[in-house]
N, C-alpha and C positions, 0 to 999 in steps of 0.2 A: 717858129721853130724850124730850122733847116734840116733837110735830109742829109745824112752823112754821104759824102761823095766817094762811094766805093762800088765796085762791080763784082759780080760773081763769075766764076769760070764758065766756059761755054757748056760744059757737061759736069754734072755732079752726081755722086752716088745717091742711093736712097737715103732719106733723112733718118737718123737714128731717133727712135721714139723716146722721149724723156721719161724717166721714172715718175710714177704717180700721176701721169697725165690724165688718166680717167678719173681719178679721185678729184683732181683740180677741176676737171670739166663738170663733174657732178656738183661740186660746190658752186660753180658758176651758174649752172642751171637752176639750182635752188635759190640763187640770188634774184634772178630776173623772172622767175615763175612763182607767183604767190600761192598757187594751188599746191605747191610742193611743201609748204610750211608744215612743220610738225611731223614730217615723214622722215624715216631713216634715209640716208643717202643711198642705201642699197636699192631703194625703190626708184631712185633716179637713174642709177647706173648699175645694172645687174652684175657687171664684172667685179664690183666691190664685195660681193658675197664671198665669205671665206672659202678657200679651196679645199680639196681633199686633205685629210689629215689634220685639219684645224680643230683644236679642242675648244668647246664652248667656255667662255669666261676669259680666255686669253685676250689681251688687248691688241694683239697683232691683227691688223686689217679688220677689226670689228666695226661693222657699220655704225655710224654715229648720227644721232638726231641733230638736225640743223634748224631749230625753231625760229620762225619769224625773222629771217635774215634781212628781208627787205620789205618793210611795211608799205612803202610807196616808191614808185619809179620816178625818174626825172620827168618833168612835164613835157619835154620835147621827145621823150621816148628813146633817146640815145643813151648808150652806156659807154663809159670810157674804161678800157682795160689797159693797165700799165704793166708791161713786162720789164722789170728792172734788170734782168739778166737774159736778154732775148735769145742768145745762142742761135740755133737753126730754126727758131720759131715753132718748135714742136708743140708747146703749150698754146701759143697764140693761134696757130693754125686751127686747132680743134675748137677753141673758144669762139673764134670769128665765124667758123662754119655753123656753130650752134645758134648764134645770135646775129642775124643779118643787120641789126641796127647798131651793133657794137663798133666802136672805133678803137684802134690800137695805137699806143705810144710805146715803141720798142727801144730799149736802151742797151747798149753794149759798148765796151771799151775797145773791142777788136774790130777793125774795119773789114777784115776778111769774113768774120761771122755775120756782119750786117749784109754783106753781099750775098752770102748763102741764104740768109733769112729772106731776102727779097726774092731770090730764085724759088724757094719753096712756097712762099706765099703767092707768087705769080702762078705757080702750078696749081695751087688750091683754089684761089679766088679769081684768077685772071688778072692780067696786068692793070686794066682799067679800074677794077674794084680795089685792087691793092693800093693804087695811087690815091684813090678817093678815101679809103678807110684807114690807111696806115701812115704813121709818121715815125721817123727814126732819129735817134740821137747817138752820136759817137762820143760817149764820155763814160767815165766810171759813174755808177749810179749815185754814190755819195756826193760827188762833185756836182752832179746835175741837180739832185733834190735840194741840196744846200744852197744852190744859186737861185732858187725860186722863192717868191713871196709866199708866205703861208696861205693855203686855201686856193691857190691859183688854178690848179688842175681840176679840183673837184672830182677825183677819180672814184669809180665804183669798186674797183679791185686793183690792188697792186700785188704782184707776185715776185718773190725772190727765189730763184732756183740756184742754190749756191754750189752745185756740182760743176766740175770741169767737164766741158763738152768732150764727147768721144773724138771729135775732130782734132782736138789739141793733143790727144794721145797717139794719133796715127802718124804715119810717115809724111803725109802731105803737109801737115803743119810744121813739123820739124822744130819744135820749140823746147825740147828737152824735158817735157812733163813726165815722161816715162823712161824706162831703161830697157828698151826692146833690143834683144841681141841682133836682130836683122838690120839694125842701123847703127853701127859702131861709131860713125862720125857725127852723129847728131849732137849739136852744141847744147850746152846747159843754159838755156835762156829763161824760160818760164814767164815771160811777160805776155800779157794779153795783147798789148800793142807794142811790137818790137821797136817802135820809134820813140818810146817814152820810158823814162826811168832806167834804173840799173838792172842788168840781167843777173841771174843766179850765179853765173860764172864770175862776174865782177864782184858780187858780194863775197864769194868764197876767197877771192884774191885780195880783197881790201879790208875785210873785217879783222879786228884783233881776235886773239884766241878767246878772251873773255866774252866779247860780243857774240862770237859764233856759238860759244857754249850756251849763252843765254837763249839764243834763238832755237837751238836744238832742244833745250830743256822746255822752254815755254810753248813752242809751236809743234814740236815733235814728241813731247812728253817722254824724252829719253833720259833715263836715270844716269846713264854713263856719258852724258853730254860733254863733260869736261875732258874725259879721255879722248873721245872722238874728235873734239875740236883741236886738242893738242896734236893728235896724229895727222889731221888734215892740214893744219897750218905748217907742220914740219915738212910735209911732202908736196905742198901746193906749187912750189917752184921747180920741183923735179919731175912731176907727173902732169899729164894732160887732163887735169881735173875739170877743165872747162868742157869736157865731153861727157855726156850723160852715162854712157856705157863704162867709161874709164872710172868715173866716180863710183858707180854701182859695184864694179868689180873690186875696187879698192876697199869699199866698205864691207864687202863680203869677206875679204881677207882679214881685215882687222877686227871684225865684229861678226864672227860666224854664227853666233846665236842671237836670235831676235826675240822680241816679246811674243810669247805663244798666243795663238788665237784658238778659239774653241772650234773643234772639228765636229761637223755634223754627221750623224749616221741615221739614215731613214727619217730625215727631217728633224732630228732631235739633237740637242747639244750633248756631247759626251765629255763629261768633265775629266774622265780618266785618259782620254786620248787627245793630245794637243797637236795642233798643226801650227807650224812656225811661219811667220811672214818673212818676206825678203828683208835682209838687214838694211837695205837702202830705203825701204818704204817710208819710214818715219822721218828720215833725213830729207828725202825729197819733199814730203809734206811740209816740213818746217821751212825749207827754202822757198817753196811756192807761196806759203802764207806770208813770209817776210817780203818777198819780191812784190807781191800784189797788195801788201798792207791789208790783207783780207779782213782781219778782225777790226782794225781801225776803221776801214770803210763801212763795216757792218754797224759798229757802235755809233757812228755819226749818221749813217744812211737811214737806219730804221726810224729814229725820231723825226728826221726831215721828211721821210715818206709818209708817216702818219699824218703830218700836217697837210698833205695833199689829198687826203681822202675826204669825201663828203660824209656826213653823218650816216651811220649804218654801213659805210663802205668796208670792204674786207681787206685785211692785210694777211697774206699767206706767205709762209717761208718754208722752203724745203732745205734741210740741213743734211750734212753727210759725215760729220765727225763731231766728237764730243765738245770740242772747244767752241765751235760756232753754235752748237745746239744749246749749251749752257747759257751762252750770251743771249740768245733769242728767248729762251724760256724765262730767264730772269727779267728781261726787259718787258715781256708781256705781263708777267706777274706784277711788276711795279706799276704798270699802266692800269691793270685791273684794280689794284689797291687804291689808286687815285681816282677811280671811276671813269677813266678815259676810254677803256675798251671792255669788251666782254668776250670770253672764250666762246668760239663756235663749237669746238669739239671738247668734250670732257676728257677724252683720252687722245693721245697722239696717234695719228695714222702712220703706219709704218709700211715700208716697201716689202714685197714678197722676198722671202729667203730663197726662192727658186729663180730669181733673176739671173739671166745668163752672164751678167757683168758683176763681179764681186764688189766693185766700187759702188754699185747701186743698192746693195742689200742693206746698207746702214741708213738709207734715206728715211727721214722723218718729216712729216708735214704738220705744222702748227698754224692755226688760223685764229685771228681775233677780228671782231668788227668794232669800228669806232662808234662811241656812244655820245661824245660831246659835240 
């Protein structure tokens, strides 16, 4: 398995810590430490104890028992952790520091992200340790897992963190994932690897009105998808809709009202006071999902990943919106009905509503262990 040939910039900012990283780390500890069996994960990771204002009985961040995750360790004492969406290696860094015997297989479609991951792992482990313990693959996770013979990896844990990295939202990446006013010339790309596939701008320019409406409805959950598609198609030759800011401004003009979200006051949802999301938010989500074939990748990638786990190995998925979360939940339920997996948590582990990034507050962690 060859390392992707990409390099990191000479100087990088501090790594953004991924959401639910401590919860994933607690799960990993419970896996390779038999003495932690039958204990709540809060005993493994104190930070999982619900914070101030948490009401007993709420499922939000409630410590979950993790019984008998790992009855036996591999005979050679080594553990294989596969990060299917490596990003900046935020999860991997913490897990490798916890377990000196663990090996990492990191997968990412973005060569820039692999370079950043190497940089941060070098800083955490040292260059020599990183080279000995880490392997990298520059591919989409579904393409990679589907290319393997079943049971080849015998992984102990496979993690999917389906969120878009903060790097892709900032000006350095310049991929058009967001519509920041400080960068009006940013192109509407949205590809993890700019050298592969169609960009979002190309999709907007070539899709028929009906095809665009279907994408906006299916992936953005927009009820007025047909109207939006008709107006976009009518203006795409007259406006610079290939620029993220131009598209966002156009959408605000033609769709000034957006789906209301619940506004919180004192940590509580106030049903009588609604906060509106930007009119472009759901359109950008729909385009991103279409460009990356995110749901298609997940549908084929999850079953292929399960085949690469050893018995009792863990499959953990962090989702960020309802489309992917429903897909993951249904797949896990189907496997449980077939006797292939067992839920590790009875309740979903959710991110803190106090997260500084709004995109992280919807994060949900679901985990199963393979039983066959």
